[in-house]
SERO-843248 format. One line per 5 residues: their letters; for each residue x, y, z of N, C-alpha, C, CB. Coordinates in steps of 0.02 Angstrom, whole numbers, plus 50000, padded with zeros to 5 digits. Glycine has a CB too. Layout:
% residues N
a> X:Y:Z:X:Y:Z:X:Y:Z:X:Y:Z ~ ...
***
This chain:
% residues 54
mlfla> 51684:49979:45554:51755:49976:45541:51779:49905:45549:51793:50023:45589 ~ 51834:49891:45515:51866:49827:45520:51941:49840:45525:51849:49779:45460 ~ 51969:49831:45584:52040:49843:45594:52079:49784:45567:52056:49855:45669 ~ 52136:49799:45535:52179:49746:45510:52252:49763:45521:52165:49732:45436 ~ 52291:49712:45532:52363:49719:45542:52398:49665:45501:52383:49716:45618
gddag> 52456:49679:45475:52493:49629:45437:52559:49656:45413:52453:49606:45379 ~ 52601:49610:45392:52668:49628:45368:52675:49625:45292:52719:49583:45400 ~ 52623:49603:45257:52625:49596:45185:52579:49650:45155:52602:49524:45162 ~ 52610:49701:45126:52572:49758:45100:52523:49737:45045:52619:49811:45072 ~ 52544:49692:45002:52500:49669:44948:52439:49632:44975:52538:49623:44901
akdtv> 52449:49590:45025:52394:49554:45056:52347:49602:45090:52420:49502:45106 ~ 52374:49652:45124:52331:49701:45158:52290:49740:45107:52372:49749:45202 ~ 52320:49758:45051:52283:49793:44998:52224:49751:44973:52330:49810:44939 ~ 52235:49686:44966:52182:49641:44944:52127:49638:44996:52211:49570:44931 ~ 52145:49632:45059:52095:49629:45113:52055:49695:45116:52128:49615:45181
vrlts> 52089:49751:45109:52055:49816:45109:52005:49820:45052:52107:49874:45103 ~ 52025:49799:44993:51981:49801:44935:51920:49756:44944:52019:49781:44871 ~ 51932:49694:44965:51878:49646:44973:51830:49666:45029:51906:49577:44986 ~ 51857:49686:45086:51813:49703:45142:51773:49767:45127:51853:49712:45206 ~ 51802:49812:45089:51765:49872:45068:51705:49853:45025:51811:49921:45029
efgfa> 51716:49805:44980:51661:49782:44937:51605:49749:44977:51688:49733:44885 ~ 51621:49721:45035:51571:49689:45078:51538:49738:45127:51602:49632:45117 ~ 51556:49802:45123:51522:49851:45164:51559:49871:45228:51456:49827:45181 ~ 51620:49847:45236:51658:49865:45295:51702:49926:45279:51702:49806:45319 ~ 51723:49961:45331:51769:50017:45324:51835:49994:45355:51741:50083:45360
pvdvg> 51880:49966:45314:51943:49940:45340:51990:49995:45364:51978:49898:45287 ~ 52023:49982:45420:52071:50028:45449:52136:49990:45461:52044:50061:45516 ~ 52188:50008:45426:52254:49976:45433:52288:50004:45495:52298:49987:45369 ~ 52301:49961:45544:52333:49983:45606:52408:49966:45608:52298:49952:45666 ~ 52435:49946:45551:52507:49936:45547:52529:49863:45543:52539:49966:45606
slreg> 52589:49852:45565:52619:49785:45561:52590:49738:45613:52695:49790:45570 ~ 52607:49675:45607:52584:49626:45657:52613:49642:45726:52603:49555:45637 ~ 52674:49666:45727:52706:49680:45792:52670:49737:45829:52781:49699:45781 ~ 52660:49793:45795:52629:49850:45828:52552:49847:45827:52652:49915:45795 ~ 52524:49840:45767:52452:49839:45760:52420:49777:45791:52433:49843:45688
grllq> 52455:49721:45786:52428:49659:45815:52417:49665:45890:52475:49603:45801 ~ 52460:49701:45923:52452:49711:45996:52389:49750:46012:52512:49748:46025 ~ 52371:49797:45968:52311:49836:45978:52248:49793:45973:52308:49893:45928 ~ 52252:49741:45931:52194:49699:45917:52187:49638:45962:52196:49677:45846 ~ 52240:49621:45998:52239:49562:46041:52187:49570:46096:52307:49550:46071
lggpl> 52164:49513:46122:52118:49514:46178:52148:49556:46235:52103:49442:46203 ~ 52111:49605:46258:52135:49650:46309:52167:49714:46282:52185:49615:46353 ~ 52180:49715:46216:52208:49775:46184:52154:49827:46175:52240:49757:46117 ~ 52174:49889:46162:52125:49944:46158:52075:49938:46100:52162:50008:46152 ~ 52092:49899:46047:52046:49892:45991:52012:49824:45990:52083:49903:45926
sglhv> 52024:49783:46039:51995:49716:46042:51919:49719:46043:52020:49678:46103 ~ 51887:49686:45995:51815:49682:45994:51779:49744:45969:51791:49666:46060 ~ 51814:49792:45940:51783:49855:45919:51764:49856:45845:51829:49912:45933 ~ 51766:49799:45811:51747:49797:45740:51672:49808:45735:51768:49729:45707 ~ 51652:49854:45693:51581:49868:45682:51568:49877:45608:51559:49930:45722
lkqd> 51507:49868:45587:51489:49877:45517:51488:49951:45499:51422:49845:45502 ~ 51507:49965:45437:51505:50033:45410:51433:50056:45406:51540:50036:45341 ~ 51420:50116:45428:51353:50144:45425:51353:50203:45376:51330:50167:45495 ~ 51308:50201:45328:51303:50257:45280:51257:50310:45305:51278:50232:45212
***
């Protein structure tokens, strides 16, 4: 999985498409305000990015 957060829907769509092509399973966790907190050092999703397994 690859968690992502952002405020630009078009940019997030591009990142989802590109990272999917590289073998990741992107997971949109919301805006920078809410989702960004989850991804920050010490947050519950910090460091949990892993490669997609088929």
